[in-house]
C-alpha positions in Angstrom: 93.5 125.8 -82.3 96.9 126.9 -83.6 99.9 126.9 -81.3 100.7 130.4 -82.6 98.7 132.9 -80.6 98.7 136.6 -81.4 97.3 139.2 -79.0 96.2 142.4 -80.6 94.7 145.6 -79.3 95.3 149.2 -78.3 98.4 150.2 -76.3 97.9 149.5 -72.6 95.0 147.0 -73.3 96.9 144.2 -71.5 98.5 142.3 -74.4 101.8 141.7 -72.7 100.4 140.9 -69.3 97.8 138.5 -70.8 100.3 136.9 -73.2 102.8 136.2 -70.5 100.1 134.7 -68.2 98.6 132.6 -71.0 101.9 131.3 -72.3 102.8 130.2 -68.8 99.5 128.5 -68.2 99.4 126.6 -71.5 103.1 125.9 -71.7 104.1 127.9 -74.7 106.9 130.4 -75.2 106.0 134.0 -74.6 107.3 136.6 -77.1 106.8 140.3 -77.2 107.1 141.9 -80.7 108.4 145.2 -79.3 111.1 143.3 -77.5 112.0 141.4 -80.7 112.3 144.8 -82.5 114.5 146.3 -79.8 116.8 143.2 -79.8 117.2 143.1 -83.5 117.7 146.9 -84.0 119.7 147.6 -80.8 117.5 150.7 -80.2 114.5 151.3 -77.9 111.1 151.9 -79.5 111.1 155.7 -78.6 114.7 156.0 -80.1 113.5 154.4 -83.3 110.5 156.7 -83.6 112.7 159.8 -82.8 115.6 159.1 -85.0 114.0 157.2 -87.9 110.3 157.9 -87.7 107.2 155.8 -87.6 107.3 154.6 -91.2 110.7 153.0 -90.5 109.5 151.5 -87.3 106.5 149.9 -89.1 108.9 148.3 -91.6 111.0 146.9 -88.7 107.8 145.7 -87.0 106.6 143.9 -90.2 109.9 142.3 -90.7 110.2 141.0 -87.1 106.6 139.7 -87.3 107.5 137.7 -90.4 110.7 136.5 -88.7 108.9 135.4 -85.6 106.4 133.4 -87.6 109.0 131.9 -89.9 111.3 130.8 -87.0 108.8 129.6 -84.4 106.1 127.0 -84.5 104.7 127.7 -81.0 104.3 130.9 -79.1 102.0 133.4 -77.5 102.9 136.8 -79.0 102.1 140.2 -77.6 102.0 142.5 -80.6 102.4 146.3 -80.7 99.2 148.3 -80.8 99.6 149.2 -84.4 100.9 145.9 -85.7 97.6 144.7 -87.2 97.0 148.0 -89.0 100.0 148.1 -91.4 101.0 146.2 -94.4 99.6 142.7 -94.5 100.3 142.0 -90.8 96.7 141.1 -89.7 96.2 138.8 -92.7 99.6 137.2 -92.0 98.7 136.6 -88.3 95.2 135.3 -89.1 96.7 132.9 -91.7 99.4 131.6 -89.4 97.7 131.3 -86.0 94.9 132.4 -83.7 94.4 136.1 -83.2 92.7 137.5 -80.1 91.6 141.1 -79.9 91.8 142.5 -76.3 89.0 145.0 -76.3 89.7 146.7 -73.0 87.6 149.7 -72.0 88.9 153.1 -73.1 88.6 154.3 -69.5 90.9 151.6 -68.2 93.4 152.3 -71.0 93.4 156.0 -70.3 94.1 155.3 -66.7 97.1 153.1 -67.6 98.5 155.6 -70.0 98.1 158.7 -67.8 101.7 158.8 -66.6 103.4 156.5 -69.2 106.2 158.3 -71.0 107.4 155.1 -72.9 104.8 155.1 -75.7 105.7 157.5 -78.5 102.4 157.5 -80.3 100.5 158.4 -77.2 102.0 161.8 -77.4 100.7 162.2 -81.0 97.2 160.6 -80.7 94.2 160.7 -78.5 93.4 157.2 -77.4 89.7 157.6 -78.4 90.7 158.7 -82.0 93.3 155.9 -82.2 90.7 153.4 -81.1 88.3 154.6 -83.8 91.0 154.4 -86.5 92.4 151.0 -85.5 89.2 149.1 -84.5 88.4 147.8 -88.0 91.7 146.0 -88.1 91.4 144.7 -84.5 87.9 143.3 -85.4 89.4 141.1 -88.0 90.8 138.9 -85.2 89.4 135.4 -84.7 88.3 136.2 -81.2 87.3 139.4 -79.3 87.6 139.3 -75.5 87.6 141.9 -72.7 89.0 139.9 -69.8 91.7 137.4 -69.1 89.1 134.8 -68.1 87.7 135.0 -71.6 91.2 134.6 -73.1 91.8 131.6 -70.8 88.5 130.0 -71.7 89.5 129.9 -75.4 92.2 127.4 -74.4 90.6 125.4 -71.7 90.1 121.7 -72.4 86.5 121.0 -72.8 
């Protein structure tokens, strides 16, 4: 398997948590695409959405994804929930590493999002509708899992 690992899935599906844990366990750097965007733009994600809109954010996201791939041979990357759904991002990730779709239950995600004010799109979309819209892109991932144990088993030495 590739040493570039991309975790994709809905907001609050566990991408960042799983990516951090996996990176530590297998000895690869952990990266978070949203953090990379914030560092390069100097603005928080909600600020970007408010001042420049989602379309601009998606361009920044695509550009940072390309930069992360170009500048790093090894990593575990937590992507944004929409990353696979825009431009050629999913094709790019599939061509340059191993993609893993975290297919968490909608009930679990709804519980995590209930009081979360940091996710701009969650004010705009119902999570069930968002799942229906994005699922075709997520399902292009190399692997689909619903638990950390399943993620970890992909990288255990047989």
